[in-house]
C-alpha positions as CSV (number, residue, x, y, z in Angstrom):
1,M,76.2,86.1,113.2
2,R,79.6,84.8,113.4
3,R,79.7,81.4,115.3
4,I,82.5,79.5,117.3
5,A,82.3,76.0,117.9
6,L,83.9,74.0,120.8
7,F,84.8,70.3,119.4
8,L,85.8,67.8,122.0
9,S,87.4,64.7,120.6
10,L,87.1,61.5,122.3
11,A,89.4,58.3,121.4
12,L,88.9,54.6,122.2
13,F,91.9,52.2,121.9
14,L,90.9,48.5,121.7
15,A,93.7,45.7,122.2
16,A,93.0,41.7,121.6
17,A,94.9,39.0,122.7
18,P,97.6,37.8,119.6
19,A,96.2,34.9,117.7
20,K,97.8,33.1,114.8
21,K,98.2,34.4,111.9
22,P,96.4,32.9,108.5
23,A,98.2,32.4,105.7
24,P,98.2,35.6,103.7
25,A,95.3,35.8,100.9
26,P,96.4,36.6,97.4
27,K,96.0,40.4,97.0
28,P,93.4,41.4,94.6
29,A,94.3,43.1,91.6
30,P,94.3,47.1,92.1
31,E,91.3,48.5,90.8
32,S,92.1,51.0,88.2
33,K,91.0,54.5,89.3
34,P,89.5,57.0,87.0
35,E,91.6,60.1,86.3
36,A,90.9,63.3,88.0
37,K,89.1,65.6,85.6
38,A,90.9,68.8,85.1
39,L,89.7,71.7,86.7
40,E,87.8,73.9,84.1
41,F,88.8,77.6,83.7
42,P,86.2,80.2,82.9
43,N,86.3,81.0,79.2
44,N,87.6,84.6,79.2
45,E,91.1,86.3,79.1
46,A,91.3,86.3,83.6
47,G,90.6,82.1,83.2
48,R,93.6,82.0,80.5
49,H,95.9,83.5,82.7
50,A,95.0,81.6,85.4
51,A,95.0,78.4,83.9
52,A,98.5,78.9,82.4
53,W,99.8,79.9,85.6
54,F,99.3,76.5,87.4
55,E,100.6,75.1,84.4
56,A,103.9,77.5,84.3
57,F,104.1,77.0,88.2
58,N,104.6,73.2,88.4
59,K,106.9,73.2,85.1
60,G,109.8,75.4,86.7
61,D,111.8,78.7,86.0
62,E,111.7,78.7,82.2
63,A,108.4,78.4,81.8
64,M,107.6,80.8,85.0
65,R,109.5,83.3,83.0
66,K,108.0,82.9,79.9
67,Y,104.8,83.0,82.0
68,I,105.3,86.9,83.1
69,Q,106.7,88.1,80.0
70,A,104.0,87.1,78.4
71,H,100.5,87.5,80.7
72,V,101.9,90.4,82.9
73,A,100.7,93.9,81.9
74,P,103.5,96.2,81.0
75,S,102.0,98.5,83.7
76,A,102.5,96.2,86.2
77,L,106.3,95.0,85.4
78,A,106.8,98.7,85.2
79,R,105.8,98.4,89.1
80,R,107.5,95.1,89.4
81,T,110.4,93.7,87.3
82,V,110.5,90.2,85.7
83,Q,113.4,88.9,88.3
84,D,111.6,90.7,91.2
85,R,108.2,88.4,90.2
86,M,110.5,85.4,89.6
87,D,111.7,85.9,93.4
88,I,108.7,85.9,94.7
89,Y,107.8,82.4,92.6
90,H,110.9,80.9,94.0
91,D,109.6,81.3,97.8
92,M,106.5,80.3,96.8
93,K,107.8,77.2,95.1
94,D,109.9,76.4,98.4
95,E,106.8,76.9,100.5
96,R,104.3,74.9,98.5
97,G,105.7,72.6,96.1
98,R,103.9,71.9,93.1
99,V,100.2,73.0,93.3
100,T,97.2,71.7,92.2
101,P,93.8,73.9,91.5
102,L,90.5,72.6,93.5
103,S,87.7,74.7,92.3
104,I,86.6,78.0,91.0
105,E,85.1,80.2,93.9
106,S,84.2,83.3,92.2
107,F,85.0,84.9,88.4
108,T,84.7,88.1,86.5
109,E,86.0,89.6,83.3
110,S,89.1,90.8,85.1
111,N,88.9,88.6,88.2
112,V,89.3,85.1,88.7
113,K,89.4,83.5,92.3
114,A,90.8,79.7,92.7
115,I,91.1,77.4,95.4
116,A,94.5,75.3,95.3
117,R,96.3,72.7,97.5
118,G,100.4,72.6,97.9
119,E,102.3,69.7,97.5
120,R,103.7,70.3,101.1
121,G,100.8,70.6,102.7
122,G,97.6,73.5,103.0
123,R,94.7,75.0,101.1
124,F,95.1,78.4,99.8
125,A,93.3,80.9,97.6
126,I,94.3,82.8,94.8
127,T,93.3,85.6,92.8
128,F,94.4,86.8,89.5
129,R,93.6,90.4,89.0
130,C,93.5,91.5,85.6
131,E,93.3,95.0,83.6
132,E,89.8,96.2,83.4
133,E,90.1,96.7,79.8
134,A,91.0,94.8,76.7
135,P,93.8,93.1,76.7
136,H,92.8,92.4,80.3
137,G,96.7,91.8,81.2
138,L,97.3,90.4,84.5
139,L,98.2,93.2,86.9
140,G,98.8,90.7,90.2
141,L,98.2,87.7,92.3
142,Q,96.5,87.8,96.1
143,V,97.2,84.5,98.1
144,E,95.3,83.7,101.5
145,D,95.9,81.2,103.2
146,L,92.8,78.7,104.2
147,P,92.0,76.8,107.0
148,P,91.7,72.8,106.9
149,E,88.5,71.8,105.6
150,E,85.9,71.1,108.3
151,G,85.4,67.9,109.6
152,T,89.0,67.0,108.5
153,P,91.4,65.7,111.2
154,E,94.1,67.8,112.2
155,G,97.4,67.5,110.3
156,I,95.8,65.4,107.3
157,E,94.5,67.9,104.4
158,E,92.3,67.0,101.7
159,G,93.3,64.1,99.3
160,G,95.6,63.0,102.4
161,Y,98.5,65.4,102.4
162,S,99.6,66.1,105.6
163,Q,100.0,69.6,107.2
164,A,102.8,68.4,109.1
165,P,105.9,71.2,108.7
166,V,108.3,69.6,105.5
167,G,111.7,69.2,107.3
168,P,113.0,68.2,110.8
169,R,111.8,70.4,114.1
170,M,113.8,73.6,115.0
171,R,114.6,74.8,117.9
172,E,114.2,78.7,118.9
173,A,118.0,79.4,118.5
174,Q,117.5,77.4,115.3
175,V,115.1,79.6,113.7
176,A,116.6,83.1,114.5
177,A,119.6,82.0,113.1
178,A,118.2,80.9,109.8
179,L,116.1,84.2,109.9
180,R,119.2,86.1,110.4
181,A,121.3,84.5,107.3
182,Y,118.5,84.9,105.3
183,V,118.1,88.7,105.9
184,D,122.0,89.2,105.8
185,S,122.1,87.4,102.7
186,L,119.3,89.7,101.1
187,A,120.8,92.9,102.4
188,R,123.9,92.0,100.8
189,A,122.3,91.6,97.4
190,D,121.0,94.9,98.3
191,A,117.2,93.2,98.2
192,F,116.2,94.0,102.0
193,S,116.6,97.3,104.0
194,G,114.9,97.6,107.1
195,A,114.4,96.2,110.6
196,I,113.5,92.8,111.9
197,L,111.8,91.5,115.1
198,L,111.3,87.5,116.2
199,A,110.3,87.0,119.7
200,R,108.5,84.0,121.0
201,G,106.2,85.4,124.0
202,N,107.7,88.1,125.8
203,R,111.5,87.1,124.8
204,V,112.8,88.6,121.7
205,L,115.3,86.6,120.1
206,E,116.2,88.9,117.0
207,R,116.2,92.8,116.8
208,R,118.0,94.2,114.3
209,A,118.3,96.4,111.1
210,Y,120.0,97.0,107.9
211,G,120.7,99.2,105.1
212,L,120.1,103.0,104.5
213,A,117.2,105.1,105.9
214,S,118.4,107.8,103.9
215,R,120.4,107.4,100.7
216,R,121.0,111.2,100.3
217,Y,122.7,111.2,103.6
218,G,123.9,107.8,104.4
219,T,121.9,107.6,107.3
220,L,121.6,104.1,108.6
221,N,118.2,102.5,109.8
222,R,118.2,101.3,113.2
223,P,115.8,99.1,115.1
224,D,113.8,101.5,116.4
225,T,113.7,103.4,113.1
226,K,110.3,104.5,112.0
227,F,108.9,102.7,108.5
228,N,105.9,103.0,106.6
229,L,103.3,100.9,106.9
230,G,101.2,100.6,104.2
231,S,98.3,98.8,104.5
232,I,98.8,97.4,107.8
233,N,96.9,100.7,109.2
234,K,93.9,98.7,108.4
235,A,94.6,96.7,111.0
236,F,94.4,99.8,113.6
237,T,90.9,100.8,111.6
238,K,89.2,97.3,112.0
239,V,90.0,97.1,115.6
240,A,88.6,100.6,116.3
241,I,85.4,99.5,114.6
242,Q,85.6,96.4,116.9
243,Q,85.9,98.5,120.0
244,L,82.9,100.9,118.7
245,A,80.6,98.3,118.1
246,A,81.6,96.2,121.4
247,Q,80.4,100.0,123.1
248,G,77.1,99.8,120.8
249,K,77.9,103.2,119.4
250,L,77.5,101.6,116.0
251,S,76.6,98.0,114.6
252,L,78.4,96.1,111.7
253,D,75.3,96.2,110.1
254,D,74.6,100.0,109.9
255,T,74.1,101.2,106.1
256,I,77.1,104.2,106.3
257,D,74.5,106.9,104.9
258,K,73.9,107.0,109.0
259,Y,77.5,107.8,109.9
260,V,78.9,109.5,106.4
261,P,76.3,112.2,105.1
262,D,78.4,113.9,102.7
263,Y,78.6,110.1,100.6
264,P,75.8,109.9,97.8
265,R,73.2,108.5,99.6
266,E,72.3,106.5,96.9
267,A,75.3,104.2,97.3
268,A,75.6,104.9,101.2
269,S,71.8,103.3,101.6
270,K,73.1,100.2,100.6
271,I,76.7,99.8,101.9
272,T,77.6,98.1,105.6
273,I,80.1,98.8,107.8
274,R,80.4,95.0,107.7
275,M,80.9,95.2,103.8
276,L,83.1,98.1,104.3
277,L,85.5,95.4,106.6
278,D,85.0,92.7,104.3
279,H,85.9,94.8,100.9
280,R,82.4,94.3,99.4
281,G,80.9,97.4,99.6
282,G,81.8,97.9,95.8
283,V,83.7,101.2,97.0
284,P,86.9,101.8,94.8
285,D,90.4,102.2,95.2
286,F,91.7,105.6,95.1
287,F,95.0,104.9,93.5
288,G,95.5,105.7,89.8
289,P,95.1,108.6,87.3
290,K,93.2,110.7,89.8
291,F,95.3,110.1,92.6
292,Q,98.9,110.6,90.6
293,N,97.3,114.1,89.3
294,A,96.1,115.0,92.6
295,D,97.6,117.9,94.9
296,R,98.4,115.4,97.4
297,T,98.9,118.2,100.0
298,Q,95.1,118.4,100.5
299,L,94.8,115.4,101.5
300,R,95.0,115.9,105.4
301,S,92.1,115.1,107.3
302,I,89.3,112.2,106.6
303,S,86.8,114.5,105.5
304,D,89.7,115.6,102.5
305,W,89.7,112.1,101.8
306,V,85.7,111.5,101.7
307,Q,85.4,114.3,99.3
308,F,88.0,113.0,97.4
309,I,86.4,109.7,96.9
310,R,83.0,110.6,97.0
311,Y,82.3,111.2,93.0
312,M,83.6,108.0,91.9
313,P,81.2,105.2,90.7
314,L,81.0,102.0,92.4
315,R,82.5,98.9,91.3
316,F,79.7,96.9,91.8
317,E,76.1,96.5,93.5
318,P,76.8,96.3,97.3
319,G,77.5,92.9,99.0
320,T,77.8,90.9,95.6
321,R,81.5,90.0,95.7
322,E,84.7,90.9,97.2
323,E,87.4,93.2,95.9
324,Y,90.1,95.0,97.5
325,S,89.2,98.5,98.3
326,N,91.2,101.6,100.0
327,G,88.5,103.6,99.4
328,G,85.9,101.6,102.0
329,Y,88.6,101.9,104.3
330,I,88.3,106.0,104.0
331,L,85.2,105.5,104.9
332,L,85.5,103.5,107.8
333,G,87.6,106.5,108.8
334,A,84.9,108.7,108.5
335,V,82.7,106.2,110.4
336,I,84.9,106.3,113.4
337,E,84.6,109.7,113.5
338,K,80.8,109.8,113.6
339,A,80.8,107.1,116.1
340,S,83.3,108.4,118.5
341,G,83.0,112.2,117.9
342,M,86.4,111.9,117.8
343,D,89.1,113.0,115.0
344,Y,89.8,109.5,113.8
345,Y,93.8,110.3,114.2
346,D,92.8,111.3,118.0
347,Y,90.5,108.1,118.3
348,V,93.4,105.4,117.4
349,R,96.1,107.5,119.6
350,R,94.1,107.2,122.5
351,N,92.2,104.1,122.1
352,I,94.9,101.9,120.4
353,Y,98.5,103.2,120.3
354,E,98.7,104.6,124.4
355,P,96.9,101.5,125.7
356,A,99.4,99.3,123.7
357,G,102.4,101.4,124.3
358,M,103.1,102.1,121.0
359,K,105.0,106.0,121.2
360,D,106.7,105.6,117.9
361,T,103.7,105.1,116.0
362,D,101.7,108.1,114.2
363,S,100.3,108.8,110.7
364,Y,103.0,112.0,109.8
365,Q,102.6,114.2,107.1
366,Q,105.6,115.1,105.0
367,D,106.5,118.2,105.9
368,D,106.2,117.0,109.9
369,P,109.9,117.4,111.4
370,V,109.9,113.8,113.0
371,R,113.1,112.5,113.6
372,N,114.5,108.8,113.1
373,V,111.9,108.2,109.7
374,A,113.2,105.8,106.7
375,E,112.7,107.3,103.4
376,G,111.1,105.0,100.9
377,Y,113.1,103.8,97.7
378,T,111.6,102.2,94.6
379,K,112.2,101.1,91.5
380,S,109.3,100.9,90.1
381,A,109.6,104.7,88.3
382,G,112.4,103.2,86.4
383,R,112.4,102.8,82.7
384,G,114.2,100.1,80.3
385,T,117.3,98.7,81.8
386,D,117.7,101.7,84.7
387,S,117.8,100.2,88.2
388,R,118.9,102.8,90.7
389,W,116.8,103.5,93.4
390,R,114.5,106.6,93.5
391,D,112.9,108.2,96.4
392,A,109.2,107.1,96.6
393,A,107.7,109.8,98.5
394,P,106.2,111.4,95.2
395,M,104.0,108.3,94.8
396,H,102.9,108.2,98.5
397,P,99.7,110.3,99.9
398,W,100.8,113.3,102.0
399,R,99.6,111.8,105.0
400,G,98.6,108.3,106.6
401,S,94.6,107.8,106.4
402,P,92.8,104.9,108.0
403,A,93.5,102.7,104.8
404,G,97.4,102.8,105.1
405,G,100.5,105.0,105.1
406,G,101.1,105.3,108.5
407,Y,104.7,105.0,110.3
408,S,105.7,102.7,113.1
409,T,108.6,100.7,114.6
410,V,109.1,96.9,114.8
411,D,109.0,97.2,118.7
412,D,105.6,99.0,118.4
413,L,104.3,96.5,115.9
414,F,105.6,93.7,118.3
415,R,103.6,95.7,121.5
416,F,100.7,95.7,119.1
417,A,100.6,92.0,118.8
418,Q,101.1,91.4,122.8
419,A,97.8,93.6,123.3
420,L,95.7,92.0,120.9
421,R,96.8,88.5,122.6
422,S,96.0,90.2,126.0
423,G,92.9,91.6,125.2
424,T,94.1,95.3,126.2
425,L,92.6,96.3,123.0
426,G,89.0,94.8,123.3
427,A,88.7,90.9,122.2
428,R,91.4,88.8,122.6
429,G,92.9,85.3,121.8
430,E,94.8,86.3,118.2
431,A,96.8,83.2,118.3
432,G,97.3,83.5,114.3
433,M,97.5,86.6,112.3
434,A,99.4,87.7,109.1
435,I,99.1,91.2,107.6
436,A,101.3,93.3,105.2
437,G,101.2,96.3,103.5
438,G,103.1,97.4,100.1
439,S,103.3,100.2,97.6
440,P,106.6,101.6,96.0
441,G,109.2,101.9,98.3
442,T,107.3,100.6,101.1
443,N,106.5,96.8,102.5
444,A,105.7,95.7,105.8
445,M,104.4,92.7,108.2
446,L,103.3,91.5,111.0
447,M,103.2,87.7,111.4
448,M,101.6,86.2,114.9
449,Q,101.6,82.0,114.8
450,G,101.0,80.4,118.2
451,D,103.5,82.2,120.5
452,W,105.6,83.4,117.9
453,T,105.9,87.2,116.5
454,L,107.7,88.3,113.8
455,V,107.4,91.9,112.5
456,V,109.6,92.9,109.1
457,L,109.8,96.5,108.1
458,S,111.5,97.5,104.8
459,N,112.5,101.0,103.3
460,L,112.3,99.2,99.5
461,D,109.5,98.0,97.0
462,P,107.5,94.8,97.7
463,P,108.1,91.6,98.3
464,A,111.4,93.0,100.5
465,A,109.5,92.2,103.8
466,E,107.1,89.2,102.2
467,R,109.4,87.3,101.3
468,V,111.0,87.2,104.8
469,G,107.8,86.5,105.9
470,T,107.0,83.6,103.7
471,K,110.2,82.0,104.2
472,S,110.3,82.4,108.0
473,G,106.6,80.7,108.3
474,A,108.1,77.5,107.3
475,W,110.4,77.5,110.2
476,L,108.1,78.4,112.4
477,R,106.2,75.8,111.6
478,R,108.8,73.3,112.3
479,A,109.2,75.3,115.3
480,G,105.8,74.0,116.7
481,A,104.0,76.8,115.9
482,S,100.7,76.8,114.4
483,S,97.5,79.4,113.8
484,G,96.2,77.8,116.8
485,G,92.1,78.7,115.0
486,A,93.6,81.8,113.6
487,N,91.5,84.5,112.1
488,H,93.4,86.4,110.0
489,R,95.7,85.8,107.3
490,I,98.4,87.3,105.1
491,S,97.4,89.1,101.5
492,A,99.8,90.6,99.7
493,R,99.0,92.9,96.9
494,P,101.2,95.2,94.7
495,L,99.8,98.3,96.4
496,G,98.8,96.8,100.3
497,A,97.8,93.9,101.9
498,E,94.6,93.6,104.1
499,V,93.4,91.7,107.1
500,H,90.2,88.9,106.4
501,S,88.1,87.2,108.5
502,A,88.5,83.5,108.0
503,R,85.2,82.9,110.0
504,E,86.7,79.6,111.7
505,E,83.7,77.5,113.8
506,K,86.4,77.4,116.6
507,P,87.5,78.8,119.6
508,A,90.1,81.9,119.2
509,S,92.8,80.0,121.1
510,T,93.6,76.7,122.7
511,V,95.8,75.8,125.0
512,L,97.0,72.3,125.9
513,P,99.4,71.0,127.9
514,A,102.5,69.4,126.5
515,G,101.6,65.8,127.4
516,G,98.0,66.2,126.7
517,A,94.6,67.0,129.0
518,V,93.5,64.5,131.3
519,V,89.7,65.0,131.7
520,P,87.8,62.7,134.2
521,M,84.3,61.6,133.3
522,A,81.1,60.9,134.9
523,W,77.9,59.6,133.6
524,A,74.5,61.6,133.2
525,G,72.2,59.4,132.2
526,H,73.2,58.3,128.9
527,L,75.9,61.1,128.1
528,A,79.1,61.2,129.4
529,S,79.9,64.3,131.7
530,V,82.6,66.4,132.7
531,E,83.8,69.0,135.3
532,V,84.5,72.6,133.3
533,T,85.3,75.9,134.5
534,L,83.8,79.2,132.7
535,N,85.5,82.4,132.8
536,G,87.3,81.0,136.0
537,Q,84.5,79.9,138.0
538,G,82.8,76.7,138.5
539,P,83.5,73.9,138.3
540,F,80.3,73.2,136.4
541,R,79.2,70.0,134.9
542,F,79.0,69.6,130.7
543,A,77.3,66.5,129.1
544,I,79.2,65.5,125.8
545,D,76.9,64.8,123.3
546,T,78.2,63.5,119.9
547,G,75.2,64.4,118.3
548,A,75.3,68.0,118.8
549,A,77.3,68.8,115.9
550,G,79.9,70.2,118.0
551,C,78.3,73.1,119.9
552,L,78.5,74.7,123.0
553,R,75.6,75.0,124.8
554,I,74.9,76.7,128.7
555,D,72.5,76.4,130.7
556,E,70.2,80.1,130.6
557,A,70.9,80.1,134.6
558,V,74.4,79.3,134.7
559,A,74.5,82.1,131.8
560,R,72.5,84.8,133.8
561,K,75.0,83.9,137.2
562,L,78.1,84.6,135.4
563,G,77.0,87.5,133.4
564,L,77.7,86.1,130.3
565,P,76.9,89.1,127.6
566,V,74.2,88.4,125.1
567,V,75.8,88.9,121.6
568,G,73.2,87.8,119.4
569,E,70.4,85.5,118.9
570,A,70.1,81.7,117.2
571,R,67.7,79.3,116.2
572,V,67.8,75.7,118.0
573,G,66.4,72.7,117.9
574,D,66.5,68.9,119.4
575,P,68.9,66.5,116.8
576,S,65.8,65.6,114.7
577,G,65.6,69.2,113.5
578,K,62.4,69.8,115.0
579,N,61.3,71.7,118.1
580,M,63.0,74.8,116.9
581,K,63.1,77.8,119.3
582,T,64.8,80.9,119.5
583,A,68.0,81.0,121.9
584,E,70.2,83.5,123.2
585,I,74.4,83.3,121.9
586,V,76.5,84.6,124.9
587,A,79.9,85.2,125.0
588,V,83.1,82.9,126.6
589,D,85.9,84.3,127.6
590,S,87.6,80.8,128.6
591,L,86.5,77.1,129.4
592,A,89.0,75.1,131.3
593,A,89.2,71.6,131.4
594,G,91.5,69.0,132.9
595,G,94.6,71.6,132.3
596,A,93.2,72.4,128.7
597,R,91.9,76.3,128.5
598,F,89.9,77.5,125.2
599,A,89.4,81.4,125.0
600,G,87.2,83.2,122.7
601,L,84.1,80.9,122.6
602,T,80.3,81.5,121.7
603,A,77.5,79.6,123.1
604,T,73.9,78.9,123.3
605,T,71.4,78.8,125.9
């Protein structure tokens, strides 16, 4: 059960009359601090790849180039060149500075997930994905930004590192100009072809296109050109599941044998919908030799896809670890069809695209007569020194699926972002999110930071769009944008990216007046109390209990009066931990106090 806690902080400033300063005492000699023990990496090939990466990252260009040549598997280098990987390294180094590994979260013979900290602020998880078979060459990295440690004051990271943006504050016009200049330079170097959109609130600050939609016919990309989204379609699939759960048509903890009878029951009876959403179901990725040798024209419906993956053995026991899975999202598409009684493609059109006003978004088949669609171009098929752009269509599915491969425009993805913020599609308050998708000839990303939205779509290989997002994220922070309790973050991968839930114990969004919030206080017995409104109604009096572990608790009678929906149960007790009882958890759309507003809360009764 996800819990969202409300934290109310009180500051007390004390002043004293100046006194005569005594003579300064001699400073004691500084105590020598023991050197921090170096992190111990797993004693296997994946661990050696990880340890060597951190060392090379901090040493610089020459060391990183040698690392790539020595550690990255030849099959991965064929998809993304050494120079492409160096470009990603430069962007990451500019963003984070030196990096320090903090801990190992999980590892197997072919994967290591480490938690690290950047010199310029912020923790992140980095997963090293290696070949299953010896010699276990490195296939790629997956980087996920993490929230600050619980209890860490805002703006300060573990070890005293500042979370503040590096560099002077930027104005809107400066952010737009920096973005435009950066993408212009990439386009001149034939490193970007596509479209971008930058907006703040409802105001579009930049909207332009670069490069060619068709190199065969010399057709230019336009701002309204439709681009392949890669794995961004997973966000639509996830929203659809959340809608059906809110309607009571499924439970996230249901096993999928209830919805996908064509999938082997032995596995389906162990895999829950929640596991598939979180890539913990053990369902394999379907990209590989089987897909490359398949007749792609026969993979048009969700049923076709289920038949394609049904006999692939599970990668691991469901729920025991996390591993990216396109196959898992295929099964979520089948769950949507069963729970809704509708074809998957019809469901997302009617319940996501249409309410959001996304008129140019769909999963087209490759032989559909659709106008203004960008063709994808890749260098992944090249050999040796051949660096020509090639048509990527033979490497793509015939039709987009719940896992990815649909088409959209920068305008439609902006509409999707605004629909998430407004609650048009269901739960609202997405203050921070970053999702990306990529495959040969396709790279797309959608970033939401505070009231800023950035959409970058490209018809070239990754990291064409991802590098723009990485660079722009730092500018947005300097412009005052923050994740504001973001519950999604970017996860870049060679064949796509996913939406991750950070499960933060915070409101979904927080709005504070520029000058701060002034909240009059009274006393209720030994506790301070304030007046608040709940879902626009009230005022109600709330006591502030500093021993309440930051949890919001609402009188049961008030919850009934407001009709707050029950979303779960929790065991609660007094501060001693005794006198435990079962309490209902209710959803609160908004709580306002003294000009401050918190949205997307849950509370116990």
